[in-house]
N, C-alpha and C positions, 0 to 999 in steps of 0.2 A: 792365122783367118783372115779374109776381107770380105766385108760384109755389105752387100746391094750390087756385089761387079762380081762378076769373072776376071782374072788375073789379065786375061789379053787387054781388058779395057779399063786397066790402073796407067799408071804412069809407068812408061818403061824403067823410068831411072830408079824410081818408088823399088817396083820388087828387085829391080841388078841387086840395090845393096841392102833389101832386108837379106838376099841368094848372099852379097858379100859376107855379112857376120853370121848366118850361119854356116860355111863354108871357111873362114875364120875360126872359133871359134871348134870349130871340126881338127882344126891344123893344131889349137893349142892341145886338146885332149889328147892330142896322136904324138905332141914333142913332148906333154909331158909323161907318156905311159913308155914311153922309148928312153927318157934321163931311169926312170923309176927300175926300167929293165937293166941298162947298165950298171946301175948300182946293185942290181941281184947279184948280176955273172954281165959282166964285163965280154966275154968268150960264148956268149948263146944270149940273143932276145926272150927265146922261147917260153923262160919261165916266168918272165916279166909280162911278156903282152898276156897271159894264159893269166896271170893275177890281177892285169887292169884291164882287160876285156869287159867292155863296157860300163867302163865308170870315167861316174863325171868326174867337172873339172876339183867339184868340191869336196868330192869320194877322193881323187885320187892328189889333194894337195898335201893335209896330214902326213897320209903313207912316205911321200916324198920327201918331206919336212925329215919325219923319221928315219930316211933313212942316208940321208945326204947329212944330219949330224952324229948318225952313227960312224957315217963314214970318213968324212971330214974332221969333226968334232976339234972344229974352230965356230966360238962363239961366234965372234964380228960375221966370218961369211953364213952362219946359219940364223941369225937374225935377218941378214940379207935375202939372202932366200926367201925367208916367210913374211917379209912386206912383199916382195914380187908376188908370192902363190897370194893374200890377203887380195891383190888386184887383180891375180885371175880369175881370184873365186866373185870379187865385184864383175867382173867383167862379163862372167858368163851367167850372172844374178841378172846385168843389165837383157845379156842377150837374151835369157828366157821370155824376158816382160817384153821383150817387144817381137821374138817369134810366135808369143803365145797369146799377145794381145788382139784384138781385134782391131781392124784397121779400113779408112774409106780413102781410096786413091782415084784421083779422076782425072784426065788429063784435061786442061793442059798446069793444071798445079802441079806448084815445085815441092810442096810439102803435103804429107799426107793427117786425117785425126785418126788419133789414135786413141781406143776407151782401156784402158787396163781398168782388171777388175783384178775382185779380191779373190782369196782363193775358193770364197762360197759362188765366187758366179757374180755378186755386185759390184756394178761397176763403181770403183774408183774413183776414175777421171777420165776427163776428155782432154787431151792437148793437140795442136797443132804441131808433127815433126819435120823439121826441114827433109830434103833427102840428106844435106849434105852433116845433119847429127848423123844418120843412120849411117852415113859412110865413116862418118869423127868413131862411131863405133867399130867398126870394125880394122880401121885403122889402131886405133887403141888394142885391139886385141893384136892383132898381125906384132906389135912394139912389146907388146911382152911376150909373146914368144921367142923375138929377140934375144929377152931378159934375161928370161928361161936361160936359152942356151950359151948366155956367156956365167953363165953361174957351175954347167956340169964339167 
C-alpha cells in the first residue's frame, strides 16, 4: 500500500522491485505446487492442482515435505529439503511484510519509507529500505525456486 501518493508519482524502480517480489513469490508457490502434484501422480497433474489450489508457501511446504519423505525415504535428502522449505517460508513471510506494509516513495529517492505494522494495525517500526534490498529479496526467492527444483 502506498501512502500519500499514487504509484504513478512513486519511484518507478521501487514499484518495479515490489512487483518483482510479488511475481517471484507466485512463481515459488507454483513451483512447489507442481512438485507436490508430481509426487502425488507423476502422470497426472490435476490431483495435485486440486489439492494445492490457493495454498500459500506456508501451507504447501509441510505437505511437500511429507510427500517427499514418503516417496524417497532418504533422511539426508528430506532434511535438506526441510531446510530449503523453511527458507521458502521465511522468504514468503518477508514478502508478506513488504507487500502488506505501508510505503512512501517519491522521485528521485533510491529508497522508500516502509511502515511495518503489527497484526492489530499499530506501527511497529519505520525504516528506509533501498530499492536494491527489495530486489535482493526477489533474487533470493528466485534462487529458492532453483533449489527446490534440484530436490525434485
